[in-house]
C-alpha positions as CSV (number, residue, x, y, z in Angstrom):
1,M,0.0,0.0,0.0
2,D,1.2,3.5,-0.8
3,Y,1.2,6.3,1.8
4,L,1.6,10.0,1.7
5,L,3.7,11.2,4.7
6,F,4.1,14.8,5.8
7,T,4.9,16.9,8.8
8,L,2.7,19.5,10.4
9,M,4.9,21.7,12.5
10,A,4.0,25.2,13.6
11,P,5.2,27.8,16.0
12,L,1.6,28.4,16.9
13,A,-1.3,26.0,16.0
14,A,-4.9,25.9,16.8
15,F,-6.6,22.4,16.6
16,G,-10.3,23.2,17.1
17,D,-12.2,21.8,20.0
18,V,-15.8,22.3,21.1
19,A,-16.2,26.1,21.2
20,V,-18.9,27.2,23.6
21,G,-19.5,31.0,24.1
22,E,-16.4,33.1,24.2
23,R,-13.9,30.2,24.8
24,R,-12.1,28.7,21.7
25,P,-9.8,26.0,23.1
26,S,-7.3,23.9,21.2
27,L,-6.8,20.1,21.2
28,E,-3.4,18.6,21.5
29,R,-3.2,17.3,18.0
30,P,-4.9,17.9,14.6
31,G,-8.1,16.0,13.9
32,R,-9.2,14.5,10.7
33,S,-11.1,17.6,9.6
34,A,-8.0,19.8,10.2
35,V,-5.7,17.6,8.1
36,L,-8.3,17.2,5.3
37,G,-9.0,20.9,5.5
38,L,-5.4,21.6,4.8
39,V,-5.5,19.2,1.8
40,A,-8.7,20.8,0.5
41,A,-7.1,24.3,0.9
42,A,-4.1,23.2,-1.1
43,L,-6.3,21.8,-3.8
44,G,-8.5,24.9,-3.9
45,I,-11.7,23.2,-2.6
46,T,-13.9,25.8,-0.9
47,R,-16.3,25.1,2.0
48,E,-19.3,25.6,-0.4
49,R,-18.2,22.5,-2.4
50,G,-19.6,20.0,0.1
51,D,-19.7,17.1,-2.3
52,E,-16.0,17.4,-3.0
53,L,-15.2,17.7,0.7
54,A,-17.3,14.6,1.5
55,A,-15.4,12.8,-1.3
56,L,-12.1,13.8,0.4
57,N,-13.4,12.6,3.7
58,A,-14.5,9.2,2.3
59,G,-11.6,8.7,0.0
60,Y,-8.6,8.6,2.4
61,G,-7.5,6.9,5.5
62,L,-5.5,9.0,8.0
63,A,-3.2,8.5,10.9
64,V,-1.4,11.1,13.1
65,L,1.7,10.5,15.2
66,S,2.2,13.3,17.7
67,R,5.9,14.0,18.2
68,Q,5.2,17.0,20.3
69,D,1.8,18.3,21.4
70,G,3.2,21.7,22.3
71,A,2.6,23.8,25.4
72,Y,-0.8,25.3,25.8
73,L,-1.2,29.1,25.4
74,E,-4.4,31.0,25.9
75,D,-4.8,34.4,24.4
76,F,-7.3,37.0,25.7
77,H,-9.1,39.1,23.1
78,T,-11.1,42.2,23.4
79,S,-12.9,43.9,20.5
80,L,-15.8,46.3,20.1
81,A,-18.8,45.3,18.1
82,P,-21.3,48.0,17.0
83,T,-25.0,47.7,17.8
84,F,-27.5,49.3,15.6
85,R,-31.3,49.7,15.4
86,K,-32.9,46.9,13.4
87,G,-32.4,47.4,9.6
88,V,-29.4,49.8,10.0
89,T,-26.0,48.7,8.7
90,A,-22.8,50.6,8.1
91,A,-20.2,50.0,5.4
92,T,-17.2,51.5,7.2
93,R,-16.0,52.3,10.7
94,A,-16.5,56.0,10.1
95,E,-20.1,55.3,9.0
96,E,-20.7,53.3,12.2
97,V,-19.6,56.3,14.3
98,A,-21.6,58.7,12.3
99,L,-24.7,56.5,12.7
100,G,-24.3,56.5,16.5
101,A,-23.5,52.9,17.0
102,R,-23.3,51.8,20.6
103,E,-20.2,49.9,21.4
104,N,-20.5,46.4,22.9
105,P,-17.3,44.9,24.2
106,V,-16.7,41.4,23.1
107,L,-14.4,39.3,25.2
108,S,-13.0,36.0,24.1
109,W,-10.2,33.5,24.9
110,R,-8.4,31.6,22.2
111,G,-6.3,28.5,22.8
112,Y,-3.1,27.6,20.9
113,R,-0.4,25.0,20.9
114,M,3.2,26.3,20.8
115,D,5.8,24.4,18.8
116,S,3.6,21.4,18.0
117,W,5.0,18.7,15.7
118,H,2.9,16.0,14.1
119,E,3.6,13.4,11.4
120,V,0.6,12.6,9.2
121,A,0.0,9.5,7.0
122,L,-2.7,9.4,4.3
123,W,-3.6,6.5,2.2
124,A,-6.1,6.3,-0.7
125,R,-9.1,4.1,-0.4
126,Q,-10.8,2.6,-3.5
127,D,-13.0,5.7,-4.1
128,S,-10.4,8.4,-3.6
129,P,-11.0,11.5,-5.7
130,Y,-7.3,12.2,-6.3
131,P,-4.2,10.0,-6.6
132,L,-1.7,10.5,-3.7
133,F,0.9,12.1,-6.0
134,E,-1.6,15.0,-6.7
135,L,-2.1,15.4,-2.9
136,K,1.7,15.5,-2.6
137,R,2.1,18.3,-5.2
138,A,-0.8,20.5,-4.0
139,P,0.9,22.0,-0.9
140,E,4.0,22.8,-3.0
141,R,1.8,25.3,-4.9
142,P,-1.4,25.7,-2.8
143,V,-4.4,27.5,-4.2
144,F,-5.1,29.0,-0.7
145,T,-2.7,30.0,2.0
146,L,-2.1,27.1,4.3
147,Y,-2.2,27.6,8.1
148,V,-2.7,25.4,11.1
149,G,-6.1,26.2,12.4
150,R,-6.2,30.0,12.3
151,K,-4.9,32.5,9.9
152,S,-2.4,33.6,12.6
153,C,-0.8,30.1,12.6
154,P,1.4,29.6,9.6
155,L,3.2,26.4,9.0
156,G,6.7,26.2,10.4
157,L,8.0,23.9,7.7
158,P,7.3,23.8,3.9
């Protein structure tokens, strides 16, 4: 059997967990959806193309070996979200202020993993939509920028 092996290493990574309310924690290692999401981004498959994403999910087996889970880091965020009367919207921040938007502080906590390092193995099942060599080439010239969970988490290795 053929396998595609690659490393997911990142100075900061966010492996999604159940997010309730303002807390956005991170798991210790990437899940199936995180790995296949990277593959889909490299291939240029958007979230709206559900049939193609389902084919990716059904078409490959996956295993993850965690070399280093990474230390947990929690980041505290504050932002201001405008509140308008029903039916009122603003196109710019200046327009929000001019329309008299009330500021509502939004507080959130985001979990990250520092210096995580994971080895991934993919293998094609009988109904795989792409041969493994295409999956190997896709990250070398990805359609979308690849990151590990959040846009603030670039890959640490090519």
